[in-house]
N, C-alpha and C positions, 0 to 999 in steps of 0.2 A: 394641154395638163400637165399642173405641174406631181412632185415627185410621191408628195403623200396621196392629193387624189388616185394614182395610179394603186399607188399600194391600197388605199383601201380597195381601189375594184379588184387588186384582185384578191386577197382575202375573203372580199362577198361573194367573189364569184366559187373559191375553195369551199365555205360554210356553204354556197350552193350545192357546190357536189356532192360531201358532205352528208346532205339533210339527204340528196338522192337515194345515193348508195344506202343510207339507212332507210328509207321510205321502200328501196328496191328488196332489202336483206327480211323487210316486214317484222320490223323492230320498235313500231309505233304506236302506242295504242289510242283510234280517235276519238275523244268525247266532245262532241258536241264538235267546239273549232277549236278546240285543243288539243295537242300533242301531249304523251307521256310515253314513258315508259312500261313495252310488253310488264306480267309484273315478274315471268318469270327471267327476266331478263334483268327487274331490276333487284327480285333477290337477288343471282346473283354478282348481282356488280354489291349488294349489301352486303354477304355469306364471302365478298374479299377484303369486303375492306377500302372500300374508294370512298372517295371526299369529295366535294369538289375542291377545285381547284387542289387536287392530291397528283402533282407529277410521279409518282412511281406507280 
C-alpha cells in the first residue's frame, strides 16, 4: 500500500467515525435516503454565521 492510499484510508476512517458520532448525537434529520441537519442545529449554525469552508 502506498503512502497516498494509507492517508486516504485514514481520512475515510476518521470521516466515518465523525459521521457515527454525529449520528449518535442525533443531529441528522433523515428524509428518505438523505441526511440533513436537524432544524434546530441548522438554525444555530445560521445564527453563528458559519458558512461552508469557514474555519472560524
